[in-house]
FIDREN-297617 format. One record per residue (C-alpha): residue number from 1; x, y, z; chain. Coordinates in steps of 0.02 Angstrom, whole numbers. Layout:
<rs>
R    i       x       y       z  ch
R  NUM       X       Y       Z   A
...
</rs>
This chain:
<rs>
R    i       x       y       z  ch
R    1     115    -276     355   A
R    2     173    -436     452   A
R    3     232    -443     631   A
R    4     312    -592     723   A
R    5     268    -603     910   A
R    6     371    -725    1015   A
R    7     275    -834    1140   A
R    8     370    -746    1286   A
R    9     322    -574    1220   A
R   10     137    -629    1201   A
R   11     136    -704    1378   A
R   12     201    -540    1442   A
R   13      78    -435    1343   A
R   14     -71    -536    1407   A
R   15     -17    -524    1586   A
R   16       9    -332    1579   A
R   17    -134    -288    1462   A
R   18    -263    -395    1543   A
R   19    -431    -383    1465   A
R   20    -372    -312    1301   A
R   21    -455    -386    1140   A
R   22    -350    -280    1024   A
R   23    -172    -219    1035   A
R   24     -81     -67     955   A
R   25      91     -35     903   A
R   26     107     150     930   A
R   27     241     272     957   A
R   28     280     349    1130   A
R   29     342     512    1080   A
R   30     204     633    1112   A
R   31     127     609     940   A
R   32     -33     519     992   A
R   33    -175     502    1121   A
R   34     -88     345    1204   A
R   35      81     425    1216   A
R   36     158     423    1391   A
R   37     324     503    1333   A
R   38     348     685    1337   A
R   39     397     697    1155   A
R   40     484     826    1049   A
R   41     565     841     882   A
R   42     725     734     928   A
R   43     612     586     997   A
R   44     494     556     851   A
R   45     506     370     802   A
R   46     627     341     951   A
R   47     514     247    1074   A
R   48     360     128    1042   A
R   49     230      48    1146   A
R   50     109     -88    1141   A
R   51     -66     -28    1192   A
R   52    -206    -136    1247   A
R   53    -372     -90    1198   A
R   54    -556    -149    1165   A
R   55    -604     -22    1037   A
R   56    -481      22     897   A
R   57    -481     216     850   A
R   58    -499     246     665   A
R   59    -319     309     649   A
R   60    -258     137     693   A
R   61    -320      60     523   A
R   62    -166     -37     474   A
R   63    -190    -224     522   A
R   64     -26    -310     570   A
R   65     -39    -486     517   A
R   66      46    -593     643   A
R   67      94    -771     695   A
R   68     -10    -773     856   A
R   69    -171    -739     765   A
R   70    -217    -589     882   A
R   71    -286    -425     833   A
R   72    -145    -304     812   A
R   73    -147    -132     732   A
R   74     -42      20     699   A
R   75     -64     189     612   A
R   76      -7     256     445   A
R   77      98     381     537   A
R   78     190     246     641   A
R   79     210     113     502   A
R   80     341     228     417   A
R   81     464     182     553   A
R   82     446      -7     520   A
R   83     536    -115     397   A
R   84     526    -292     342   A
R   85     543    -427     474   A
R   86     447    -331     606   A
R   87     462    -431     774   A
R   88     416    -409     955   A
R   89     510    -507    1083   A
R   90     538    -516    1268   A
R   91     712    -506    1331   A
R   92     792    -442    1495   A
R   93     619    -408    1567   A
R   94     572    -288    1424   A
R   95     478    -298    1264   A
R   96     589    -250    1117   A
R   97     541    -209     939   A
R   98     653    -236     791   A
R   99     656    -262     606   A
R  100     785    -336     490   A
R  101     890    -181     490   A
R  102     896    -132     676   A
R  103     827    -127     849   A
R  104     691      -3     841   A
R  105     661      -4    1039   A
R  106     751    -111    1159   A
R  107     639     -60    1309   A
R  108     462     -40    1238   A
R  109     326     -11    1361   A
R  110     154     -85    1384   A
R  111       0      35    1406   A
R  112    -163     -38    1461   A
R  113    -310      71    1407   A
R  114    -447     -55    1435   A
R  115    -583      33    1530   A
</rs>
C-alpha cells in the first residue's frame, strides 16, 4: 500500500511527534490501544490519527510505502478504509487524510506515544 506525505505534513508530524522513529496511521474511533476518541458503532472509520512510536506493535504489520522514506505502518483492520491515492497533507492547521475518492478525515490528530 502506498502513501504520499506532503513536506508540510511531514514537518508538522516531526514537530508534534518528537523522538518517534516509526509512525502509525490508525483509527481514532475506540477500536485500538492508541485511540483517544470515544468510539461507538457510528464512528467506526470516521476519524484517524498519526501515532508516533519507537516500537511497532504486531497488529500494525502493513507497511505503507511512502515518498518521504519514513517508517509508516497501519493495521489490517484500518487498511480496509483506505483506497488508492492515499495522501496525508497539512491544511488549515490540521493534518488531513484523503484518497482518490474522498476526504477521509479533514482534522486528523497526532498522538505521541514515544516513552
